[in-house]
ROBA-321452 format. One record per residue (C-alpha): residue in one letter; y, z, x. Coordinates in steps of 0.05 Angstrom, whole numbers, plus 5000, padded with zeros to 4 digits. Layout:
REM ROBA-321452
AYZX ...
***
This chain:
REM ROBA-321452
M499850005003 G504750105056 K504549365080 K506949075013 Q512549635004 N515649365075 Q514148635061 L517848714993 G522649125024 K524548495079 E523247975027 K529248384983 Y533548445042 F533847725067 A534247464994 N540747814989 K543247725062 G550347445059 I552047534984 M559147714966 R559748424930 H564648804896 K564549564901 S568449514842 P570349084783 I575848574794 S581548794754 N584648284706 I591047814723 K596547844680 Y601147324665 K608547234637 V612446714628 D619646744619 I624846154590 I631046164625 E637745684623 I640445454685 L647845404686 K650144764715 G653944884778 D651544624843 I644544464825 N641943724800 L639643894735 K634743264741 D630443594793 F628744114744 E627143664683 K619643744699 Y620044424683 K623844374621 F620844684551 K622944384491 D630144484486 L629745244498 G629845264578 Y625945214631 L619145604652 V618346094707 L612346494720 S610647204734 Q604147494758 N601248204760 K594648344795 G593649054793 K594749714748 D601349824768 D607549504743 I609749084802 W610848324780 V610747754830 N615547184811 R611146524824 G617246014808 F618345434764 V612045234733 T611544534695 I607844494623 E600944234648 Q600844744709 L602245234652 K595944994610 D592145024671 I592945724686 I593046024621 G588145574582 N590045094511 K588645654471 Q593346164505 Y598145584506 S598745504435 K600546224424 F605646114479 C608845604433 Q608446074373 G612646604415 K608146994455 R610147034532 E604647574563 F598147374574 I591747734605 I586147324641 Q579347664649 R575547624709 R569348014690 I564847594638 N558547964615 G559048484666 K559748064724 N564847874770 I568147144769 N571846854820 K578546474804 
***
């Protein structure tokens, strides 16, 4: 019996060798989308047309990865980039007025890398 246990232990060791592990669950990513107005001045507004959302203003994305309340500004974002980041379903909610979104990084109890 001793040989079988040793062999089983070695097989398991090599089967799991090199696999990335997380000691704790990955925290969710929170995104906040702000619509801002750019004042006419020294800036050429034609450069910012791709960031325009309807006639309301220009899209700016902020991100929060932790449990603390520190938001990191990611800058201007186009509508296509926003759809890729938050998804089409969340984008429809954005059009209805929602401005903060939570992207889960755990599905069925397993971490996903994104």
